[in-house]
Every structure is written in C-alpha cells, then in structure tokens.
C-alpha positions as CSV (number, residue, x, y, z in Angstrom):
1,M,-8.7,-3.3,-11.4
2,W,-5.7,-2.5,-9.1
3,R,-4.4,-6.1,-9.5
4,S,-4.5,-5.9,-13.3
5,Q,-2.7,-2.5,-13.1
6,A,0.0,-4.0,-10.9
7,E,0.4,-6.9,-13.3
8,T,0.7,-4.5,-16.2
9,E,3.5,-2.6,-14.4
10,G,5.2,-5.9,-13.4
11,L,4.5,-5.3,-9.7
12,A,3.0,-7.5,-7.0
13,L,0.6,-6.4,-4.3
14,L,2.1,-8.0,-1.2
15,V,-0.4,-9.7,1.0
16,A,0.0,-9.3,4.8
17,D,-1.7,-10.6,7.9
18,N,-3.1,-7.3,9.0
19,K,-6.5,-5.6,9.0
20,A,-5.9,-4.0,5.5
21,G,-4.6,-7.3,4.1
22,Y,-1.5,-5.8,2.4
23,F,2.1,-5.0,3.3
24,G,2.6,-1.3,4.2
25,V,-1.1,-0.6,4.3
26,T,-3.1,0.3,7.4
27,L,-6.8,1.0,8.0
28,D,-6.5,4.3,9.9
29,Q,-9.6,6.4,9.6
30,R,-12.8,4.4,9.3
31,G,-15.7,6.4,7.9
32,K,-13.4,8.8,6.0
33,P,-13.4,8.9,2.2
34,K,-9.7,7.7,2.1
35,P,-9.2,5.5,5.2
36,Y,-6.2,3.4,4.0
37,Q,-2.7,4.7,4.6
38,A,0.3,3.6,2.7
39,Q,3.6,3.7,4.5
40,V,7.1,2.3,4.1
41,T,10.3,2.4,6.2
42,R,13.1,4.3,4.5
43,G,16.5,4.8,6.2
44,G,15.0,3.7,9.5
45,K,12.2,6.2,9.4
46,A,8.5,5.8,8.5
47,V,7.6,7.5,5.2
48,H,3.9,8.2,4.6
49,L,3.0,7.7,1.0
50,G,-0.6,8.9,1.1
51,C,-4.2,8.1,2.0
52,F,-6.4,6.0,-0.4
53,A,-10.0,5.0,-0.8
54,T,-9.2,1.2,-1.1
55,A,-6.6,-1.1,0.4
56,E,-5.7,-2.2,-3.1
57,E,-5.0,1.3,-4.3
58,A,-2.7,1.9,-1.2
59,A,-1.0,-1.5,-1.8
60,L,-0.3,-0.4,-5.4
61,C,1.4,2.8,-4.2
62,V,3.5,0.7,-1.8
63,A,4.4,-1.7,-4.6
64,R,5.6,1.2,-6.8
65,S,8.0,2.4,-4.0
66,P,11.6,1.2,-4.0
67,E,10.9,-0.5,-0.7
68,G,7.9,-2.3,-2.1
69,Q,9.8,-3.4,-5.1
70,E,12.6,-4.8,-2.9
71,A,10.1,-6.8,-0.8
C-alpha cells in the first residue's frame, strides 16, 4: 500500500541497512501502537517528523520531506 502511494506521488522509499530497513526511520518504542520514528537532518539539526505504526508509513513521510526528495 505505502509503496504504491509513493509511486503515485513519484517518490522512492529509500532502503537502508538499519533495523527499520528505511532511510530516516528508526524502531524506537517496541510494543507501542506507533513504534517507528521518522527523522531527517535539516540545517545540521535532527528534525522529528512523527511516529508511525509501520516502517513503510514512516519512510513515506521521510520521502515526502525536502531532505528525502534530495536523497
């Protein structure tokens, strides 16, 4: 579902070698309803984009950010 949404928007979910499997996504709070955090670096500072139920949903949020589009 999230991959098709990304394709519809012309975005790419960037794969990374981390526990979440996506660039800018971390698995932070196991056991919580929204354990995946989306984060980018903007102007040298970490910017939290939100918490999500799935890694793919968080990756789509990162892909929609200017930093994700540049990557």
